[in-house]
FIKOLZA-1660 file (N, C-alpha, C; in steps of 0.1 Angstrom, whole numbers, plus 5000, padded with zeros to 4 digits):
% residues 141
   i   px   py   pz ch aa at
   1 5008 4988 5000  A  M  N
   1 5000 5000 5000  A  M CA
   1 5009 5012 5000  A  M  C
   2 5005 5022 4992  A  A  N
   2 5012 5035 4992  A  A CA
   2 5001 5046 4992  A  A  C
   3 5005 5057 4999  A  V  N
   3 4996 5069 5000  A  V CA
   3 5004 5081 4995  A  V  C
   4 4997 5092 4992  A  G  N
   4 5003 5104 4987  A  G CA
   4 4994 5116 4986  A  G  C
   5 4998 5125 4977  A  S  N
   5 4991 5138 4976  A  S CA
   5 4977 5136 4971  A  S  C
   6 4969 5146 4974  A  S  N
   6 4955 5146 4969  A  S CA
   6 4947 5134 4972  A  S  C
   7 4950 5128 4984  A  G  N
   7 4942 5116 4988  A  G CA
   7 4945 5103 4981  A  G  C
   8 4957 5103 4975  A  T  N
   8 4961 5091 4967  A  T CA
   8 4963 5079 4976  A  T  C
   9 4956 5068 4972  A  I  N
   9 4959 5055 4979  A  I CA
   9 4960 5044 4967  A  I  C
  10 4972 5037 4968  A  L  N
  10 4974 5027 4958  A  L CA
  10 4977 5014 4965  A  L  C
  11 4971 5003 4960  A  T  N
  11 4973 4990 4966  A  T CA
  11 4979 4980 4955  A  T  C
  12 4987 4971 4960  A  S  N
  12 4993 4961 4951  A  S CA
  12 4995 4948 4959  A  S  C
  13 4993 4937 4952  A  S  N
  13 4995 4924 4958  A  S CA
  13 5009 4919 4955  A  S  C
  14 5016 4925 4945  A  D  N
  14 5029 4920 4941  A  D CA
  14 5040 4930 4940  A  D  C
  15 5037 4943 4943  A  G  N
  15 5046 4954 4942  A  G CA
  15 5050 4959 4928  A  G  C
  16 5044 4952 4918  A  S  N
  16 5046 4956 4904  A  S CA
  16 5034 4963 4898  A  S  C
  17 5022 4957 4900  A  T  N
  17 5010 4963 4895  A  T CA
  17 5002 4969 4906  A  T  C
  18 4998 4982 4904  A  W  N
  18 4992 4990 4914  A  W CA
  18 4978 4994 4910  A  W  C
  19 4969 4994 4920  A  T  N
  19 4955 4998 4917  A  T CA
  19 4952 5011 4925  A  T  C
  20 4946 5021 4919  A  S  N
  20 4942 5033 4926  A  S CA
  20 4929 5030 4933  A  S  C
  21 4928 5035 4946  A  R  N
  21 4916 5033 4954  A  R CA
  21 4910 5047 4957  A  R  C
  22 4897 5048 4959  A  T  N
  22 4891 5060 4963  A  T CA
  22 4892 5062 4978  A  T  C
  23 4898 5073 4982  A  S  N
  23 4900 5076 4996  A  S CA
  23 4889 5084 5002  A  S  C
  24 4882 5092 4994  A  G  N
  24 4872 5101 4999  A  G CA
  24 4877 5114 5004  A  G  C
  25 4890 5117 5002  A  T  N
  25 4896 5130 5006  A  T CA
  25 4905 5135 4995  A  T  C
  26 4906 5148 4996  A  T  N
  26 4916 5155 4987  A  T CA
  26 4928 5159 4994  A  T  C
  27 4928 5157 5007  A  E  N
  27 4940 5160 5016  A  E CA
  27 4951 5151 5013  A  E  C
  28 4964 5155 5014  A  S  N
  28 4975 5147 5012  A  S CA
  28 4977 5137 5023  A  S  C
  29 4980 5125 5020  A  L  N
  29 4982 5114 5029  A  L CA
  29 4997 5111 5030  A  L  C
  30 5002 5110 5043  A  S  N
  30 5017 5108 5044  A  S CA
  30 5021 5095 5051  A  S  C
  31 5011 5088 5057  A  G  N
  31 5015 5076 5064  A  G CA
  31 5004 5066 5064  A  G  C
  32 5007 5053 5065  A  V  N
  32 4997 5042 5065  A  V CA
  32 5003 5030 5073  A  V  C
  33 4995 5023 5080  A  T  N
  33 4999 5011 5087  A  T CA
  33 4988 5001 5088  A  T  C
  34 4991 4989 5092  A  Y  N
  34 4981 4979 5093  A  Y CA
  34 4983 4972 5106  A  Y  C
  35 4973 4970 5114  A  G  N
  35 4973 4962 5126  A  G CA
  35 4959 4959 5131  A  G  C
  36 4958 4949 5139  A  N  N
  36 4945 4945 5145  A  N CA
  36 4934 4945 5134  A  N  C
  37 4937 4940 5122  A  N  N
  37 4928 4938 5111  A  N CA
  37 4922 4951 5105  A  N  C
  38 4930 4962 5106  A  I  N
  38 4925 4974 5100  A  I CA
  38 4937 4983 5095  A  I  C
  39 4935 4989 5084  A  F  N
  39 4945 4999 5079  A  F CA
  39 4941 5012 5084  A  F  C
  40 4951 5020 5088  A  V  N
  40 4949 5034 5092  A  V CA
  40 4959 5043 5084  A  V  C
  41 4954 5053 5078  A  S  N
  41 4962 5063 5070  A  S CA
  41 4960 5077 5076  A  S  C
  42 4970 5085 5076  A  V  N
  42 4970 5098 5082  A  V CA
  42 4975 5108 5072  A  V  C
  43 4972 5121 5074  A  G  N
  43 4976 5131 5065  A  G CA
  43 4974 5145 5070  A  G  C
  44 4974 5155 5060  A  S  N
  44 4973 5169 5063  A  S CA
  44 4960 5172 5069  A  S  C
  45 4959 5183 5076  A  S  N
  45 4947 5189 5082  A  S CA
  45 4940 5179 5092  A  S  C
  46 4948 5170 5098  A  G  N
  46 4943 5161 5108  A  G CA
  46 4935 5149 5102  A  G  C
  47 4938 5146 5089  A  T  N
  47 4931 5136 5082  A  T CA
  47 4934 5122 5088  A  T  C
  48 4924 5114 5091  A  I  N
  48 4926 5100 5094  A  I CA
  48 4915 5092 5087  A  I  C
  49 4920 5082 5080  A  L  N
  49 4911 5072 5073  A  L CA
  49 4914 5058 5078  A  L  C
  50 4903 5050 5078  A  T  N
  50 4905 5036 5082  A  T CA
  50 4898 5027 5071  A  T  C
  51 4903 5015 5070  A  S  N
  51 4898 5005 5061  A  S CA
  51 4900 4991 5066  A  S  C
  52 4890 4983 5065  A  P  N
  52 4892 4969 5068  A  P CA
  52 4899 4960 5058  A  P  C
  53 4899 4966 5045  A  D  N
  53 4904 4958 5034  A  D CA
  53 4914 4965 5025  A  D  C
  54 4916 4978 5027  A  G  N
  54 4925 4986 5018  A  G CA
  54 4918 4991 5006  A  G  C
  55 4905 4988 5005  A  T  N
  55 4898 4992 4993  A  T CA
  55 4887 5003 4996  A  T  C
  56 4880 5000 5007  A  T  N
  56 4869 5010 5011  A  T CA
  56 4874 5017 5023  A  T  C
  57 4874 5031 5022  A  W  N
  57 4880 5039 5033  A  W CA
  57 4869 5048 5040  A  W  C
  58 4871 5049 5053  A  T  N
  58 4861 5058 5061  A  T CA
  58 4869 5069 5068  A  T  C
  59 4864 5081 5067  A  S  N
  59 4871 5092 5073  A  S CA
  59 4867 5092 5088  A  S  C
  60 4877 5095 5097  A  R  N
  60 4875 5095 5111  A  R CA
  60 4879 5109 5116  A  R  C
  61 4873 5113 5128  A  T  N
  61 4875 5126 5134  A  T CA
  61 4888 5125 5143  A  T  C
  62 4898 5133 5140  A  S  N
  62 4910 5133 5147  A  S CA
  62 4910 5142 5159  A  S  C
  63 4902 5153 5159  A  G  N
  63 4902 5163 5169  A  G CA
  63 4913 5173 5168  A  G  C
  64 4920 5173 5157  A  T  N
  64 4931 5183 5154  A  T CA
  64 4931 5187 5140  A  T  C
  65 4935 5199 5138  A  S  N
  65 4937 5204 5124  A  S CA
  65 4952 5203 5120  A  S  C
  66 4960 5199 5129  A  N  N
  66 4975 5198 5127  A  N CA
  66 4977 5186 5116  A  N  C
  67 4986 5188 5108  A  S  N
  67 4990 5178 5098  A  S CA
  67 4995 5166 5106  A  S  C
  68 4991 5154 5102  A  L  N
  68 4996 5142 5108  A  L CA
  68 5005 5135 5098  A  L  C
  69 5017 5131 5103  A  D  N
  69 5027 5127 5094  A  D CA
  69 5030 5112 5093  A  D  C
  70 5028 5105 5104  A  E  N
  70 5031 5091 5104  A  E CA
  70 5022 5083 5115  A  E  C
  71 5020 5070 5112  A  V  N
  71 5013 5062 5121  A  V CA
  71 5020 5048 5122  A  V  C
  72 5019 5042 5133  A  T  N
  72 5025 5028 5135  A  T CA
  72 5015 5021 5144  A  T  C
  73 5017 5007 5145  A  Y  N
  73 5009 4999 5153  A  Y CA
  73 5018 4990 5161  A  Y  C
  74 5016 4989 5174  A  G  N
  74 5024 4980 5182  A  G CA
  74 5017 4979 5196  A  G  C
  75 5020 4968 5203  A  N  N
  75 5014 4966 5216  A  N CA
  75 4999 4969 5217  A  N  C
  76 4992 4965 5207  A  S  N
  76 4977 4967 5206  A  S CA
  76 4973 4981 5205  A  S  C
  77 4982 4990 5201  A  T  N
  77 4980 5004 5201  A  T CA
  77 4984 5011 5188  A  T  C
  78 4976 5019 5182  A  Y  N
  78 4980 5028 5171  A  Y CA
  78 4986 5040 5177  A  Y  C
  79 4997 5045 5172  A  V  N
  79 5003 5058 5176  A  V CA
  79 5004 5066 5163  A  V  C
  80 4999 5079 5164  A  I  N
  80 4999 5088 5153  A  I CA
  80 5007 5100 5157  A  I  C
  81 5016 5106 5149  A  V  N
  81 5024 5118 5153  A  V CA
  81 5023 5128 5141  A  V  C
  82 5025 5141 5145  A  G  N
  82 5024 5151 5135  A  G CA
  82 5029 5165 5140  A  G  C
  83 5025 5175 5133  A  N  N
  83 5029 5189 5136  A  N CA
  83 5026 5193 5150  A  N  C
  84 5034 5203 5155  A  S  N
  84 5032 5209 5169  A  S CA
  84 5032 5198 5180  A  S  C
  85 5040 5188 5178  A  G  N
  85 5042 5177 5188  A  G CA
  85 5029 5169 5190  A  G  C
  86 5020 5168 5180  A  T  N
  86 5008 5161 5182  A  T CA
  86 5011 5146 5183  A  T  C
  87 5005 5139 5193  A  I  N
  87 5005 5125 5194  A  I CA
  87 4991 5120 5197  A  I  C
  88 4986 5111 5189  A  L  N
  88 4973 5105 5191  A  L CA
  88 4974 5090 5193  A  L  C
  89 4966 5084 5201  A  T  N
  89 4967 5070 5202  A  T CA
  89 4952 5064 5201  A  T  C
  90 4952 5051 5197  A  S  N
  90 4939 5044 5196  A  S CA
  90 4941 5029 5197  A  S  C
  91 4932 5023 5204  A  S  N
  91 4933 5008 5204  A  S CA
  91 4925 5002 5193  A  S  C
  92 4916 5009 5186  A  D  N
  92 4908 5003 5175  A  D CA
  92 4910 5010 5162  A  D  C
  93 4918 5021 5161  A  G  N
  93 4920 5029 5149  A  G CA
  93 4909 5039 5146  A  G  C
  94 4898 5039 5154  A  T  N
  94 4887 5048 5152  A  T CA
  94 4885 5058 5163  A  T  C
  95 4885 5054 5175  A  S  N
  95 4884 5064 5186  A  S CA
  95 4898 5068 5191  A  S  C
  96 4901 5081 5192  A  L  N
  96 4914 5086 5194  A  L CA
  96 4916 5093 5207  A  L  C
  97 4927 5092 5213  A  D  N
  97 4931 5100 5225  A  D CA
  97 4942 5108 5222  A  D  C
  98 4941 5121 5226  A  N  N
  98 4952 5131 5225  A  N CA
  98 4962 5129 5236  A  N  C
  99 4975 5128 5233  A  R  N
  99 4985 5125 5244  A  R CA
  99 4995 5138 5244  A  R  C
 100 5001 5139 5256  A  T  N
 100 5010 5150 5258  A  T CA
 100 5024 5146 5254  A  T  C
 101 5030 5152 5244  A  S  N
 101 5043 5149 5240  A  S CA
 101 5054 5156 5247  A  S  C
 102 5051 5168 5252  A  G  N
 102 5062 5176 5259  A  G CA
 102 5069 5184 5249  A  G  C
 103 5065 5185 5237  A  T  N
 103 5071 5194 5227  A  T CA
 103 5061 5200 5218  A  T  C
 104 5064 5211 5212  A  T  N
 104 5056 5218 5202  A  T CA
 104 5062 5217 5189  A  T  C
 105 5074 5210 5188  A  K  N
 105 5081 5208 5175  A  K CA
 105 5074 5197 5167  A  K  C
 106 5075 5198 5154  A  P  N
 106 5069 5188 5146  A  P CA
 106 5075 5174 5148  A  P  C
 107 5067 5164 5148  A  L  N
 107 5071 5150 5149  A  L CA
 107 5068 5143 5135  A  L  C
 108 5078 5138 5129  A  S  N
 108 5076 5133 5115  A  S CA
 108 5077 5118 5114  A  S  C
 109 5081 5111 5124  A  G  N
 109 5082 5096 5123  A  G CA
 109 5079 5089 5136  A  G  C
 110 5074 5077 5135  A  V  N
 110 5071 5069 5147  A  V CA
 110 5072 5054 5143  A  V  C
 111 5078 5046 5152  A  T  N
 111 5079 5032 5150  A  T CA
 111 5078 5025 5163  A  T  C
 112 5077 5011 5162  A  Y  N
 112 5076 5003 5174  A  Y CA
 112 5085 4991 5173  A  Y  C
 113 5093 4989 5184  A  G  N
 113 5101 4977 5184  A  G CA
 113 5107 4975 5198  A  G  C
 114 5110 4963 5202  A  N  N
 114 5116 4960 5215  A  N CA
 114 5107 4966 5226  A  N  C
 115 5094 4965 5224  A  N  N
 115 5084 4970 5235  A  N CA
 115 5085 4985 5237  A  N  C
 116 5089 4992 5227  A  T  N
 116 5090 5007 5228  A  T CA
 116 5086 5014 5216  A  T  C
 117 5078 5024 5217  A  F  N
 117 5075 5034 5206  A  F CA
 117 5086 5044 5206  A  F  C
 118 5091 5048 5194  A  V  N
 118 5101 5059 5193  A  V CA
 118 5095 5068 5182  A  V  C
 119 5095 5081 5186  A  S  N
 119 5091 5091 5177  A  S CA
 119 5102 5101 5175  A  S  C
 120 5104 5106 5162  A  V  N
 120 5114 5115 5160  A  V CA
 120 5108 5127 5152  A  V  C
 121 5115 5138 5153  A  G  N
 121 5111 5150 5146  A  G CA
 121 5122 5161 5146  A  G  C
 122 5118 5173 5144  A  Y  N
 122 5127 5184 5144  A  Y CA
 122 5134 5186 5158  A  Y  C
 123 5146 5182 5159  A  L  N
 123 5154 5182 5172  A  L CA
 123 5147 5175 5183  A  L  C
 124 5139 5165 5180  A  S  N
 124 5132 5157 5190  A  S CA
 124 5133 5142 5188  A  S  C
 125 5135 5136 5200  A  I  N
 125 5134 5121 5201  A  I CA
 125 5126 5118 5213  A  I  C
 126 5115 5111 5211  A  L  N
 126 5107 5107 5222  A  L CA
 126 5105 5092 5223  A  L  C
 127 5104 5086 5235  A  T  N
 127 5101 5072 5236  A  T CA
 127 5089 5070 5246  A  T  C
 128 5083 5058 5244  A  S  N
 128 5072 5055 5252  A  S CA
 128 5070 5040 5252  A  S  C
 129 5067 5034 5264  A  S  N
 129 5064 5020 5264  A  S CA
 129 5050 5016 5261  A  S  C
 130 5041 5026 5263  A  D  N
 130 5027 5024 5261  A  D CA
 130 5020 5033 5251  A  D  C
 131 5027 5043 5246  A  G  N
 131 5021 5052 5237  A  G CA
 131 5014 5064 5244  A  G  C
 132 5012 5063 5257  A  S  N
 132 5005 5073 5264  A  S CA
 132 5014 5083 5271  A  S  C
 133 5024 5078 5277  A  T  N
 133 5034 5087 5284  A  T CA
 133 5047 5087 5276  A  T  C
 134 5052 5099 5273  A  W  N
 134 5064 5100 5265  A  W CA
 134 5075 5107 5272  A  W  C
 135 5087 5103 5269  A  T  N
 135 5099 5108 5276  A  T CA
 135 5108 5114 5265  A  T  C
 136 5113 5126 5267  A  S  N
 136 5122 5132 5257  A  S CA
 136 5136 5126 5259  A  S  C
 137 5143 5123 5248  A  R  N
 137 5156 5117 5249  A  R CA
 137 5166 5127 5242  A  R  C
 138 5179 5126 5246  A  T  N
 138 5189 5134 5240  A  T CA
 138 5197 5126 5230  A  T  C
 139 5199 5131 5218  A  A  N
 139 5207 5124 5208  A  A CA
 139 5221 5126 5210  A  A  C
 140 5229 5116 5209  A  A  N
 140 5244 5117 5210  A  A CA
 140 5249 5121 5196  A  A  C
 141 5254 5133 5195  A  V  N
 141 5259 5138 5183  A  V CA
 141 5274 5138 5182  A  V  C
% end
């Protein structure tokens, strides 16, 4: 699956042949993940879309107008990050909780591994074991 500008969503079963899907939005999409039997895609102006199959998409209310840049799934939790230090979490991909990141700087990436969420952004590294409570880390330069 790939997402992009103007609500673009493309799916492929082999990585060679791609099919365009109707997302229902004209907002740019910047991240997509799959977990707990649901796809979640995020993008500009607080856009969140969900799909059970990658074909049919439903718009969700994020509660923010900040652009959302990335989404990951781990430990039965979706974590979404974006501009102004925005962090949202969800157990089902549809109902969202706003979390305190401790920064107003943009967060552009998030991943999960070794029982830890890690988010990075402009001069920011944050970690969390549960997606709810975040700790600022210092980068060794």
